[in-house]
Backbone as JSON, one array per atom type, in Angstrom:
{
  "sequence": "MKYRLVQDKAAGGFMFFLVILSMLLVTGMAIGLYLKSSPILEDHALKDLLMSSSWKPLKGEFGFFPFLMGTIWVTFIAIVLAFPIAILTAVFLTEYAKPFVKKYVFPALDILAALPSVIYGVWGTLVVVPWIANKLAPFFVDYSTGYTTLAGGIVLGIMILPLLVSLMVELYSSVPNELRETSLSLGATKWQTTKRVIIWRTLPGTLAAVVLAISRAFGETIAVLMVCGNLPIVPHSLFESCYPIPALIANNYGEMLSLPLYESALMFAALILFIVVLFFNLISRMILYRIEKKFI",
  "N": [[80.41, -158.35, -13.39], [78.21, -158.2, -10.98], [79.02, -160.46, -9.81], [81.53, -159.78, -8.77], [81.22, -158.29, -6.62], [79.56, -159.64, -5.09], [82.09, -160.86, -4.61], [83.4, -159.17, -3.65], [81.54, -157.65, -1.18], [81.65, -160.36, -0.02], [84.16, -160.54, 1.16], [84.83, -158.52, 2.6], [82.79, -159.04, 4.45], [84.02, -161.5, 5.79], [85.95, -160.42, 7.02], [85.41, -158.75, 8.55], [83.88, -160.85, 10.55], [86.68, -161.83, 11.36], [87.34, -159.64, 12.75], [85.23, -159.22, 14.88], [86.23, -161.97, 16.01], [88.58, -161.13, 17.66], [88.03, -158.8, 19.17], [86.35, -160.55, 20.88], [87.7, -162.45, 21.65], [89.28, -161.2, 22.9], [87.72, -160.89, 24.93], [87.08, -162.65, 26.44], [88.85, -163.87, 27.13], [89.38, -162.01, 29.82], [87.09, -162.19, 30.55], [87.64, -164.83, 31.49], [89.94, -165.03, 33.21], [89.12, -162.56, 35.32], [86.89, -164.68, 36.66], [88.54, -166.61, 37.09], [89.79, -165.3, 38.91], [87.85, -164.42, 40.7], [87.5, -165.82, 43.41], [89.58, -165.12, 45.35], [89.07, -162.79, 45.36], [86.07, -162.25, 46.48], [87.52, -163.59, 48.94], [89.71, -161.59, 49.8], [89.61, -158.25, 50.68], [89.89, -155.55, 48.14], [91.76, -154.09, 47.96], [93.51, -154.44, 50.65], [94.43, -156.81, 48.89], [96.37, -155.45, 46.95], [97.7, -153.28, 48.51], [97.92, -154.39, 50.29], [101.58, -155.55, 51.9], [102.86, -158.24, 52.34], [103.25, -161.22, 51.14], [102.82, -164.17, 52.06], [101.87, -167.32, 51.06], [101.4, -169.77, 52.87], [99.66, -168.98, 55.23], [97.94, -167.6, 53.93], [98.19, -165.59, 53.21], [97.78, -162.58, 51.14], [99.81, -160.55, 49.66], [100.14, -157.77, 47.09], [101.88, -155.8, 46.73], [104.19, -156.03, 46.53], [105.09, -156.62, 44.47], [103.58, -155.69, 42.56], [105.24, -152.66, 43.13], [107.41, -153.79, 42.06], [107.56, -154.26, 39.11], [106.92, -151.84, 37.92], [109.48, -150.58, 38.88], [111.38, -152.02, 37.01], [110.18, -151.52, 34.8], [110.19, -148.55, 34.23], [112.94, -147.95, 34.86], [113.68, -149.67, 32.37], [112.99, -148.18, 30.56], [113.75, -145.08, 30.96], [115.68, -145.32, 30.08], [116.51, -146.32, 27.97], [115.36, -144.77, 26.25], [116.2, -142.45, 25.83], [118.29, -143.2, 23.84], [117.04, -144.49, 22.06], [116.01, -142.53, 20.59], [117.61, -140.75, 19.81], [119.12, -142.89, 18.07], [117.16, -143.25, 16.49], [117.03, -140.7, 14.64], [119.68, -140.36, 13.63], [119.12, -142.48, 11.85], [117.26, -141.31, 10.25], [118.36, -139.33, 9.48], [121.34, -138.89, 9.1], [122.45, -140.81, 8.27], [124.26, -142.76, 5.91], [122.87, -144.2, 2.81], [124.22, -147.06, 2.87], [124.79, -147.98, 5.75], [122.61, -148.01, 6.78], [122.08, -150.3, 5.21], [122.86, -152.67, 6.52], [122.24, -152.21, 9.83], [118.96, -151.63, 10.07], [118.5, -154.99, 9.46], [119.85, -155.21, 11.86], [118.32, -154.47, 13.92], [115.71, -155.66, 13.53], [117.09, -158.81, 13.94], [117.88, -158.6, 16.67], [115.18, -158.03, 17.64], [114.16, -160.52, 17.11], [114.9, -162.19, 18.72], [114.34, -164.77, 21.11], [112.84, -163.95, 24.53], [114.74, -165.46, 26.49], [117.02, -165.52, 25.5], [118.44, -162.98, 26.05], [117.84, -163.15, 28.25], [119.61, -164.71, 30.03], [122.33, -164.12, 29.01], [122.13, -161.29, 30.3], [122.48, -162.9, 32.33], [124.93, -163.55, 32.73], [126.64, -161.34, 31.81], [126.14, -158.56, 32.43], [124.97, -159.23, 35.11], [126.93, -159.96, 36.65], [128.88, -157.65, 36.47], [127.44, -155.87, 37.63], [127.24, -156.31, 39.88], [130.09, -156.69, 41.03], [131.89, -154.83, 40.24], [129.99, -152.09, 39.73], [128.35, -151.93, 41.52], [130.13, -152.02, 43.98], [130.53, -149.52, 44.51], [128.72, -147.86, 45.88], [126.55, -149.57, 47.83], [127.39, -151.71, 49.97], [127.46, -154.28, 49.54], [126.28, -156.57, 46.52], [124.25, -158.9, 45.16], [124.33, -158.32, 42.59], [122.13, -159.39, 40.9], [119.32, -157.61, 40.61], [117.15, -155.03, 41.02], [117.73, -153.12, 38.84], [119.78, -154.44, 37.05], [117.48, -155.99, 36.51], [115.98, -153.79, 34.69], [117.96, -152.92, 32.84], [118.44, -154.46, 30.67], [115.56, -155.48, 30.34], [115.12, -152.93, 29.38], [116.71, -153.1, 26.8], [116.42, -155.04, 25.98], [113.29, -153.82, 24.44], [114.29, -151.44, 23.17], [114.97, -152.05, 20.51], [112.2, -152.25, 19.03], [111.07, -149.02, 20.2], [112.9, -147.82, 18.24], [112.04, -148.4, 15.69], [109.92, -148.28, 15.64], [110.16, -145.06, 15.84], [111.66, -144.88, 13.74], [109.88, -144.75, 11.71], [108.06, -143.16, 12.37], [109.28, -140.21, 11.75], [110.06, -141.14, 9.36], [108.18, -140.22, 8.1], [107.75, -137.79, 8.09], [107.3, -134.85, 5.54], [109.15, -134.34, 3.47], [109.48, -131.21, 2.27], [108.92, -129.49, 5.11], [111.39, -130.24, 5.78], [113.09, -129.27, 4.41], [112.38, -126.71, 3.79], [113.06, -125.14, 6.58], [115.84, -125.26, 5.98], [116.11, -123.96, 3.75], [115.19, -121.48, 5.72], [117.94, -120.85, 6.87], [118.26, -122.37, 9.09], [120.29, -124.9, 11.29], [121.21, -128.3, 9.88], [120.71, -129.55, 12.38], [119.58, -128.15, 14.19], [116.49, -127.58, 12.44], [116.34, -131.02, 12.53], [115.92, -130.69, 15.57], [113.94, -128.84, 16.06], [111.69, -128.96, 13.86], [111.51, -132.0, 13.05], [111.61, -133.84, 15.27], [110.03, -131.97, 17.04], [107.47, -131.92, 15.37], [106.49, -134.79, 15.23], [106.73, -135.45, 17.96], [103.76, -135.99, 19.39], [103.34, -138.52, 18.2], [105.54, -140.31, 19.57], [105.03, -140.42, 21.99], [103.18, -142.29, 22.38], [104.19, -144.27, 20.8], [106.43, -144.73, 23.31], [104.27, -145.57, 24.85], [103.24, -148.24, 24.09], [105.65, -148.92, 24.16], [105.88, -149.16, 26.64], [104.11, -151.12, 27.95], [104.85, -153.18, 26.61], [106.78, -153.9, 27.88], [105.3, -154.03, 30.39], [104.55, -156.78, 30.32], [106.68, -158.85, 29.69], [109.21, -161.9, 30.6], [110.69, -163.92, 31.18], [113.18, -163.31, 30.62], [114.0, -160.94, 32.04], [112.33, -162.2, 35.22], [115.05, -163.94, 34.99], [117.12, -162.01, 36.2], [116.68, -160.6, 38.1], [116.49, -161.37, 41.03], [113.62, -161.83, 42.38], [113.06, -161.72, 44.48], [109.69, -161.41, 47.08], [109.96, -158.36, 47.92], [109.43, -154.59, 48.35], [111.49, -153.18, 46.67], [113.72, -150.48, 47.37], [115.79, -149.34, 46.51], [118.0, -148.94, 43.43], [119.94, -150.93, 43.46], [118.82, -153.35, 44.9], [116.95, -156.2, 45.21], [114.26, -158.06, 43.47], [110.3, -158.55, 42.57], [108.76, -158.78, 39.79], [105.85, -158.82, 38.36], [105.05, -160.38, 36.23], [107.19, -162.21, 36.47], [106.48, -164.2, 39.06], [104.33, -165.4, 37.65], [105.2, -167.09, 36.34], [106.95, -168.16, 38.05], [106.14, -169.9, 39.58], [103.56, -170.67, 38.96], [101.86, -173.75, 38.38], [103.26, -175.16, 40.59], [102.42, -175.98, 44.1], [99.63, -175.54, 43.75], [97.45, -176.74, 45.0], [97.27, -175.29, 47.45], [94.73, -173.55, 49.02], [93.57, -170.73, 47.28], [96.01, -170.44, 46.54], [96.2, -171.03, 42.94], [94.09, -168.65, 42.06], [95.34, -166.3, 43.13], [97.52, -166.2, 41.49], [96.07, -166.04, 39.25], [94.64, -163.84, 39.56], [97.21, -162.1, 39.57], [97.74, -162.49, 36.59], [95.36, -161.16, 35.97], [95.66, -158.13, 37.02], [98.21, -157.95, 35.37], [96.95, -157.86, 32.61], [94.86, -155.58, 32.86], [96.45, -153.83, 33.09], [97.96, -153.48, 30.92], [96.12, -153.34, 28.44], [95.39, -151.05, 29.18], [97.32, -149.61, 29.13], [97.43, -149.7, 25.83], [95.3, -148.62, 24.91], [95.61, -146.01, 25.94], [97.74, -145.18, 24.36], [96.41, -145.38, 21.32], [94.67, -143.66, 22.01], [95.94, -141.59, 21.4], [97.34, -141.75, 19.08], [95.29, -141.52, 17.25], [94.23, -139.43, 18.05], [96.53, -137.97, 16.63], [96.16, -138.32, 14.21], [93.52, -136.9, 13.67], [94.29, -134.74, 13.86], [96.28, -134.16, 11.8], [95.98, -135.17, 9.66]],
  "CA": [[80.43, -157.13, -12.08], [78.06, -159.17, -10.06], [80.37, -161.59, -9.31], [82.92, -159.19, -8.26], [80.18, -157.26, -6.14], [79.42, -160.44, -4.16], [83.27, -161.24, -3.89], [83.48, -157.77, -2.21], [80.18, -158.51, 0.42], [81.91, -161.52, 1.02], [85.2, -160.45, 1.67], [83.7, -157.4, 3.8], [82.13, -160.25, 5.42], [84.63, -161.98, 6.27], [87.0, -159.44, 7.99], [84.74, -158.46, 10.24], [83.66, -161.55, 10.78], [87.47, -161.77, 12.12], [87.16, -158.51, 14.28], [83.96, -159.29, 16.3], [86.4, -163.2, 16.71], [89.37, -160.37, 17.8], [86.87, -158.71, 20.41], [85.47, -161.64, 21.88], [89.08, -163.36, 22.31], [89.66, -160.08, 24.25], [86.17, -159.97, 26.66], [86.65, -163.6, 26.6], [90.06, -163.58, 28.03], [89.11, -160.97, 30.27], [86.15, -163.16, 31.69], [88.01, -165.91, 32.09], [90.49, -164.4, 34.48], [88.35, -162.3, 36.38], [86.17, -165.58, 37.47], [88.97, -167.5, 37.83], [90.29, -164.45, 40.34], [86.92, -164.39, 41.59], [87.83, -166.45, 44.92], [90.43, -164.58, 46.45], [88.21, -161.38, 45.98], [85.78, -162.39, 47.8], [88.13, -163.91, 50.43], [90.0, -160.08, 50.43], [89.2, -156.8, 49.69], [90.44, -155.0, 47.21], [92.81, -152.31, 48.7], [94.47, -155.19, 51.0], [95.48, -157.61, 47.5], [96.66, -154.56, 46.46], [98.52, -152.55, 49.1], [99.38, -155.13, 51.63], [103.37, -156.43, 51.31], [102.91, -159.79, 53.11], [102.87, -162.75, 50.94], [102.49, -165.51, 52.54], [100.55, -168.0, 50.65], [100.65, -170.67, 53.4], [98.65, -168.4, 55.94], [96.74, -167.26, 53.4], [98.41, -163.86, 52.78], [98.24, -162.63, 48.88], [99.86, -158.99, 49.09], [100.67, -157.71, 45.99], [102.01, -154.29, 46.78], [105.61, -155.71, 46.0], [104.73, -157.44, 42.92], [103.66, -154.06, 41.59], [106.04, -151.93, 42.35], [109.11, -154.59, 41.2], [107.2, -154.53, 38.02], [107.0, -150.26, 37.85], [110.95, -150.72, 39.14], [112.02, -152.56, 36.26], [109.69, -151.12, 33.67], [110.7, -147.39, 34.53], [114.66, -148.1, 34.55], [114.06, -149.82, 31.23], [112.1, -146.86, 29.67], [114.66, -144.48, 30.72], [117.52, -146.17, 30.02], [115.78, -147.14, 26.34], [114.3, -143.79, 24.93], [116.98, -141.39, 24.67], [119.44, -144.15, 22.94], [116.11, -144.61, 20.36], [115.29, -141.66, 20.03], [119.57, -140.66, 19.0], [119.66, -144.25, 17.27], [116.28, -142.82, 15.0], [117.66, -139.38, 14.56], [121.01, -140.92, 13.39], [119.22, -143.64, 10.63], [116.81, -141.36, 8.91], [118.29, -137.91, 8.81], [122.53, -138.64, 9.43], [122.84, -142.07, 8.52], [124.35, -142.83, 4.71], [122.42, -146.04, 2.78], [124.47, -148.36, 3.41], [124.52, -147.92, 6.92], [120.63, -148.42, 7.32], [121.39, -151.74, 5.15], [123.21, -153.84, 8.1], [121.4, -152.12, 11.25], [117.89, -152.25, 10.09], [118.17, -156.27, 9.78], [120.64, -156.06, 12.9], [117.62, -154.44, 14.49], [114.81, -156.99, 12.91], [117.4, -159.72, 15.01], [117.25, -158.84, 18.07], [114.12, -157.74, 18.11], [113.59, -161.67, 16.69], [115.64, -163.08, 19.92], [113.84, -164.88, 22.88], [113.81, -163.81, 25.86], [116.1, -166.39, 27.21], [118.82, -165.34, 25.31], [118.38, -161.74, 26.67], [118.1, -163.43, 30.27], [121.43, -165.73, 29.54], [123.65, -162.49, 28.84], [122.12, -160.62, 31.69], [122.94, -163.85, 33.52], [126.4, -163.35, 31.99], [128.02, -160.26, 31.44], [124.58, -157.56, 33.66], [124.78, -159.12, 36.18], [128.63, -159.27, 37.23], [129.29, -155.96, 36.28], [126.62, -154.79, 38.67], [128.06, -157.0, 41.28], [131.78, -156.54, 41.32], [131.98, -153.04, 39.35], [129.0, -151.11, 39.48], [127.19, -151.96, 43.0], [130.68, -151.59, 45.04], [130.61, -147.75, 44.73], [127.03, -147.27, 46.4], [126.26, -149.96, 48.86], [128.56, -152.67, 50.1], [127.35, -155.87, 49.21], [125.19, -156.46, 45.74], [124.28, -160.04, 44.56], [124.21, -158.32, 40.95], [120.47, -159.64, 40.93], [118.88, -156.92, 41.16], [116.09, -154.25, 39.76], [119.0, -152.34, 37.58], [120.45, -155.34, 36.57], [116.64, -156.27, 35.07], [115.78, -152.63, 33.66], [119.14, -153.12, 31.9], [117.75, -156.43, 30.01], [114.56, -154.72, 29.67], [115.59, -152.14, 28.17], [118.11, -153.55, 25.58], [114.65, -155.62, 24.47], [112.48, -153.08, 23.84], [115.17, -150.87, 22.38], [114.78, -152.2, 18.73], [110.83, -151.38, 18.93], [111.61, -148.02, 20.02], [113.7, -147.64, 17.04], [111.85, -148.72, 15.01], [108.69, -146.73, 15.56], [110.9, -143.51, 15.73], [112.23, -144.69, 12.89], [108.38, -144.68, 11.75], [107.27, -141.18, 12.31], [110.69, -139.81, 11.35], [110.35, -140.92, 8.07], [106.73, -139.54, 7.75], [108.01, -136.12, 8.64], [107.48, -134.34, 4.32], [110.7, -133.48, 2.71], [109.02, -130.08, 2.65], [109.01, -129.38, 5.64], [113.08, -130.49, 6.19], [113.87, -127.7, 2.89], [111.76, -124.98, 4.75], [113.57, -125.15, 7.48], [117.04, -125.28, 5.92], [116.32, -122.45, 3.64], [115.46, -120.23, 6.69], [118.99, -120.85, 7.66], [118.45, -123.2, 10.36], [121.32, -125.81, 10.58], [120.68, -129.42, 9.98], [120.35, -130.86, 13.84], [117.87, -127.64, 14.58], [115.99, -128.34, 11.82], [115.96, -132.17, 12.93], [115.02, -130.7, 17.36], [112.6, -128.3, 15.87], [110.61, -129.81, 13.32], [111.65, -133.54, 12.83], [111.48, -134.17, 16.7], [108.91, -131.89, 17.35], [106.73, -132.6, 14.93], [106.52, -136.48, 15.87], [106.12, -135.6, 19.26], [102.39, -137.24, 20.44], [103.87, -140.33, 18.51], [107.44, -140.7, 19.96], [103.96, -140.92, 23.07], [102.43, -143.14, 21.4], [105.29, -145.16, 20.55], [106.73, -144.96, 24.87], [103.08, -146.37, 25.96], [103.22, -149.22, 23.39], [107.09, -150.17, 24.44], [105.96, -150.03, 28.02], [102.8, -152.03, 27.56], [105.56, -154.2, 26.46], [107.91, -154.36, 28.89], [104.91, -154.93, 31.55], [104.62, -158.0, 29.96], [108.19, -159.7, 29.73], [108.85, -162.8, 31.56], [111.74, -164.7, 31.47], [114.47, -162.45, 31.03], [113.41, -160.14, 33.75], [112.71, -163.45, 36.32], [116.73, -164.25, 35.45], [118.02, -161.44, 36.82], [116.19, -159.6, 39.2], [116.37, -161.53, 41.87], [113.14, -163.06, 42.83], [112.36, -161.64, 46.22], [108.38, -160.55, 47.27], [110.1, -157.01, 48.41], [109.35, -153.37, 48.05], [112.99, -153.02, 46.65], [113.73, -149.46, 47.66], [117.09, -148.59, 45.76], [119.05, -149.84, 42.11], [120.45, -152.47, 44.17], [118.09, -154.15, 45.39], [116.41, -157.48, 44.46], [112.53, -157.0, 42.88], [109.57, -159.96, 42.0], [108.19, -158.57, 39.33], [104.36, -159.95, 38.38], [105.34, -161.51, 35.21], [107.75, -163.72, 37.5], [105.36, -164.02, 39.78], [103.47, -165.94, 37.62], [105.84, -168.03, 35.59], [108.23, -169.35, 39.25], [104.82, -170.51, 40.39], [101.83, -171.13, 38.1], [101.71, -175.26, 38.46], [103.13, -175.41, 41.83], [101.32, -175.43, 45.32], [98.14, -175.01, 43.15], [96.42, -177.53, 46.19], [96.71, -174.56, 48.48], [93.73, -172.65, 49.12], [93.15, -169.27, 47.09], [97.09, -170.0, 45.6], [95.95, -170.24, 42.34], [93.49, -167.89, 42.45], [95.9, -166.0, 43.82], [98.31, -166.24, 40.63], [95.11, -165.74, 38.36], [95.25, -162.3, 39.94], [97.94, -161.47, 39.46], [97.34, -161.99, 35.43], [94.36, -159.95, 35.32], [95.89, -157.04, 36.84], [98.6, -157.14, 34.39], [95.93, -158.25, 31.47], [93.82, -154.8, 32.88], [97.49, -152.9, 32.97], [98.61, -153.48, 29.44], [94.97, -153.01, 27.88], [95.24, -149.54, 29.81], [98.51, -148.34, 28.06], [97.34, -149.96, 24.24], [93.86, -148.14, 24.8], [95.99, -145.29, 25.8], [98.21, -145.33, 22.61], [95.66, -145.53, 20.01], [93.74, -142.57, 21.82], [96.91, -140.2, 20.98], [97.23, -141.88, 17.28], [93.78, -141.66, 17.01], [93.96, -137.72, 17.91], [97.31, -137.77, 15.71], [95.28, -138.67, 12.69], [92.82, -136.31, 13.21], [95.05, -133.63, 13.9], [97.26, -134.05, 10.64], [95.86, -135.87, 8.37]],
  "C": [[79.7, -157.86, -11.28], [78.63, -160.07, -9.26], [81.4, -161.64, -8.48], [81.81, -158.02, -7.24], [80.1, -158.16, -4.62], [80.43, -161.17, -3.83], [83.69, -160.04, -2.56], [82.8, -157.15, -0.78], [81.41, -159.41, 1.36], [82.81, -161.15, 1.71], [85.45, -159.4, 2.74], [83.76, -158.11, 5.16], [83.02, -160.68, 6.97], [85.42, -161.47, 7.09], [86.28, -158.68, 8.7], [84.57, -159.16, 10.92], [84.89, -161.66, 12.34], [87.65, -160.43, 13.45], [86.71, -158.96, 15.18], [85.08, -160.75, 16.54], [87.39, -162.38, 17.48], [88.97, -159.53, 19.0], [86.71, -159.66, 20.91], [86.59, -162.54, 22.81], [89.35, -162.75, 23.54], [88.69, -160.65, 25.63], [86.58, -161.39, 26.97], [88.24, -164.11, 27.56], [90.04, -162.63, 29.39], [88.29, -161.54, 31.41], [86.94, -163.95, 32.51], [88.69, -165.51, 33.08], [90.35, -163.99, 35.18], [87.45, -163.52, 37.23], [87.47, -166.54, 37.82], [89.84, -166.67, 39.1], [89.33, -164.26, 41.48], [87.04, -164.75, 43.15], [88.59, -165.33, 46.32], [90.28, -163.32, 46.29], [86.69, -161.42, 46.43], [86.75, -162.89, 48.67], [88.77, -162.61, 50.97], [89.09, -159.52, 50.0], [90.47, -156.52, 48.57], [92.21, -154.47, 47.66], [93.43, -153.01, 48.94], [95.24, -156.06, 49.76], [96.85, -155.81, 47.27], [97.49, -153.7, 47.68], [99.25, -153.08, 50.26], [101.12, -155.57, 50.58], [103.46, -157.72, 51.6], [102.41, -160.75, 52.08], [103.79, -163.7, 51.12], [101.29, -166.63, 52.17], [99.96, -169.62, 52.45], [99.89, -170.59, 54.4], [97.71, -167.49, 55.11], [97.39, -165.74, 53.26], [98.66, -163.31, 51.88], [98.99, -160.86, 49.54], [100.52, -158.84, 47.74], [100.82, -156.35, 45.37], [103.72, -154.79, 45.97], [105.82, -156.11, 44.46], [104.45, -156.15, 41.89], [105.02, -153.09, 41.92], [107.59, -152.96, 41.98], [109.03, -154.43, 40.32], [107.61, -152.82, 37.09], [108.52, -149.95, 38.07], [111.4, -150.64, 37.86], [111.26, -151.61, 35.02], [110.07, -149.73, 33.43], [112.12, -147.3, 34.21], [114.53, -148.44, 33.13], [113.59, -148.97, 30.03], [113.67, -145.75, 29.92], [115.72, -144.54, 30.09], [117.47, -146.36, 27.98], [116.09, -145.97, 25.12], [115.18, -143.39, 24.75], [117.98, -142.16, 23.42], [118.18, -144.12, 21.98], [115.85, -143.54, 20.34], [117.08, -140.41, 19.12], [119.63, -141.7, 17.9], [118.07, -143.59, 15.76], [116.46, -141.8, 14.49], [118.74, -139.68, 13.42], [119.78, -141.17, 11.58], [118.48, -142.65, 9.92], [117.1, -139.62, 8.51], [120.05, -137.66, 8.39], [123.12, -139.64, 8.21], [123.03, -142.09, 6.48], [123.38, -144.53, 4.45], [122.8, -146.79, 3.16], [124.87, -148.74, 4.87], [123.1, -148.21, 7.21], [120.47, -149.71, 6.77], [121.24, -152.56, 5.99], [122.2, -153.07, 9.35], [120.45, -152.06, 11.09], [117.58, -154.08, 10.33], [119.28, -156.25, 10.94], [119.36, -156.06, 13.89], [116.26, -155.31, 14.61], [115.48, -158.67, 13.77], [117.51, -160.34, 16.02], [115.9, -158.14, 17.89], [113.33, -158.86, 17.97], [113.98, -162.42, 17.72], [114.34, -163.1, 20.37], [114.21, -164.54, 23.68], [114.21, -164.07, 26.66], [117.18, -165.89, 26.84], [119.17, -163.94, 25.74], [118.54, -162.2, 28.66], [119.45, -163.83, 30.14], [122.07, -164.72, 29.45], [123.31, -161.55, 29.81], [122.7, -161.16, 32.27], [124.4, -163.01, 32.99], [127.25, -162.56, 32.83], [126.94, -158.89, 32.44], [125.42, -157.76, 34.87], [126.06, -159.62, 37.33], [129.29, -158.58, 37.5], [128.42, -155.32, 37.18], [127.3, -155.2, 40.01], [129.77, -156.54, 41.49], [132.27, -155.06, 40.62], [131.32, -151.92, 39.42], [129.13, -150.61, 41.5], [128.42, -151.61, 43.71], [130.82, -149.92, 45.29], [129.69, -146.89, 45.38], [126.67, -148.28, 47.72], [127.56, -150.88, 49.12], [128.22, -154.07, 49.79], [126.15, -155.86, 48.06], [125.53, -158.27, 45.36], [124.81, -159.91, 42.41], [122.91, -158.73, 40.67], [119.13, -158.78, 41.49], [117.76, -156.08, 40.38], [116.83, -152.81, 38.17], [119.39, -153.32, 36.67], [118.49, -155.3, 35.62], [115.44, -155.17, 33.97], [116.66, -152.69, 32.81], [118.64, -153.73, 30.71], [117.07, -156.07, 29.2], [114.39, -153.61, 28.61], [116.51, -152.79, 27.02], [116.84, -154.17, 24.78], [114.0, -155.03, 24.15], [112.83, -151.98, 23.28], [114.82, -150.84, 20.91], [112.95, -151.74, 18.11], [110.69, -150.2, 18.84], [111.94, -147.48, 18.89], [113.12, -148.02, 16.26], [110.48, -148.62, 14.61], [108.93, -145.58, 15.18], [111.13, -143.61, 14.74], [111.09, -144.4, 11.73], [108.08, -143.01, 11.44], [108.3, -140.42, 11.72], [110.63, -139.62, 10.01], [109.3, -140.12, 7.11], [106.5, -137.84, 7.28], [108.22, -135.53, 6.65], [108.53, -133.92, 4.35], [110.38, -131.96, 2.93], [109.11, -129.2, 3.88], [110.78, -129.29, 6.03], [113.52, -128.99, 4.89], [113.56, -126.74, 3.05], [112.47, -124.1, 5.71], [115.32, -124.55, 7.34], [116.97, -123.84, 5.0], [116.26, -120.9, 4.4], [116.35, -120.15, 7.15], [118.98, -121.11, 9.03], [119.29, -123.98, 9.8], [121.09, -127.46, 10.66], [119.74, -129.89, 11.1], [119.46, -129.11, 14.78], [116.72, -127.28, 13.58], [115.79, -129.9, 12.3], [114.46, -131.82, 14.83], [113.92, -129.86, 16.22], [111.73, -128.29, 15.1], [110.47, -131.24, 13.12], [110.78, -134.43, 14.4], [109.83, -133.43, 17.51], [107.21, -132.34, 16.93], [105.51, -134.09, 15.72], [106.09, -136.63, 17.23], [104.93, -136.53, 19.65], [102.79, -138.7, 19.16], [104.68, -140.84, 18.94], [105.92, -140.87, 21.31], [103.88, -141.69, 22.76], [103.17, -144.62, 21.69], [105.49, -145.69, 22.22], [105.59, -145.68, 25.23], [103.01, -147.18, 25.32], [104.32, -150.15, 24.04], [106.44, -150.34, 26.33], [104.81, -150.26, 28.18], [103.71, -153.26, 27.3], [106.16, -154.56, 27.23], [106.88, -154.79, 29.95], [104.68, -156.32, 31.16], [105.53, -159.04, 29.5], [108.4, -160.27, 30.9], [110.64, -162.74, 31.71], [112.74, -164.31, 31.65], [114.33, -161.51, 32.71], [113.28, -161.74, 34.92], [114.06, -164.08, 36.1], [117.62, -163.74, 35.95], [117.98, -160.53, 37.73], [116.09, -159.95, 40.6], [115.82, -162.65, 42.46], [112.98, -162.47, 44.36], [111.31, -160.8, 46.18], [108.96, -159.35, 48.46], [109.55, -156.3, 47.43], [110.95, -152.66, 47.83], [112.68, -150.86, 46.99], [115.12, -148.81, 47.12], [117.22, -149.31, 44.31], [119.42, -151.41, 42.35], [120.03, -153.54, 44.75], [117.27, -155.14, 44.6], [114.29, -156.76, 44.38], [111.9, -158.44, 42.55], [108.63, -159.52, 41.08], [106.6, -159.44, 38.46], [104.73, -160.34, 36.96], [106.0, -162.84, 36.02], [107.27, -164.4, 38.21], [105.08, -165.19, 39.51], [104.45, -167.16, 36.65], [106.63, -169.16, 37.11], [106.71, -169.87, 39.71], [103.64, -170.66, 40.21], [102.02, -173.2, 37.76], [102.0, -176.0, 39.45], [103.04, -175.3, 43.0], [100.1, -174.73, 45.05], [97.4, -175.78, 44.8], [96.47, -176.31, 47.26], [95.72, -173.83, 47.94], [93.99, -171.47, 48.61], [94.59, -169.33, 46.19], [96.52, -169.7, 43.73], [95.13, -168.99, 41.87], [93.89, -166.6, 42.58], [96.73, -165.01, 42.04], [97.14, -165.65, 39.34], [95.07, -164.23, 38.19], [95.67, -161.3, 39.58], [97.75, -161.21, 37.55], [96.58, -161.11, 35.15], [95.03, -158.44, 35.37], [97.09, -156.53, 35.39], [97.84, -157.15, 33.27], [95.48, -156.47, 31.26], [95.37, -153.58, 32.57], [97.79, -152.82, 31.8], [97.31, -153.47, 28.39], [94.77, -151.54, 28.23], [96.44, -149.03, 28.5], [97.87, -148.57, 26.18], [96.51, -148.77, 24.61], [95.05, -146.78, 25.36], [97.03, -144.76, 24.41], [97.48, -144.85, 21.31], [94.39, -144.51, 20.13], [94.56, -141.43, 21.39], [97.05, -140.78, 19.61], [96.15, -141.54, 16.99], [93.55, -139.42, 16.52], [95.19, -137.13, 16.7], [96.45, -137.38, 14.83], [94.49, -137.85, 12.28], [92.8, -134.68, 13.45], [95.77, -133.04, 12.52], [96.64, -134.37, 9.82], [94.53, -136.04, 8.08]]
}
């Protein structure tokens, strides 16, 4: 008995140590990024860095506004495209699909989620970019290379779709069958039950899933880098190029670091990305906490 108690305490202590280690790792990353960013923060006002559109490292001008807007544009397009598809797919899989359909769809989603982002980038370059340039853009603008904000949003939306579908399937599957049966027994149709009971009851969890998907989308690098055009301008339409923050870091880190403040500027970009992703993750955790408090 004493040996089992010692084992339990040792296991508990080890897991507590791992939790503390994880927290220290995140804290260490934040401190490290801040220290690396401190030279540019001392040389430039934070407002100027975030609100300026002038990106001229050779002249010591580091305006991050185009990169922030590019990141927001691409992420927003990705969520708008992926969210309705994810909901309808999850509803079909949990409420309407036959078992043999689920047998093939779930492994396919796992494969899509496991594909390296560079594969999505190559696919976007070979398929999405020419389609936008030759088929879609001529209806709206005189000329487009296809390397646009829209291309980045489409590729990123497809990348986060498996994550959204998996989260929503888990949410819809967690709704007790008694609620479905009660709704049907009162005369509601299958779709009315899905809409009024399943989707409505899991709405807070769906919001948390979207927030997690946004935090995932903010950090994607290679695929977005390959299809967005990478021009440091503020996009004003779907058919203009953009330059998201992850692409800025991936493209430039390791090059021209001999320039004053250039490495610090890239570290500040990484710090911005770190804070944004951490913020969205904290929001999702708060939402999930409120769900657990309300329903469990």
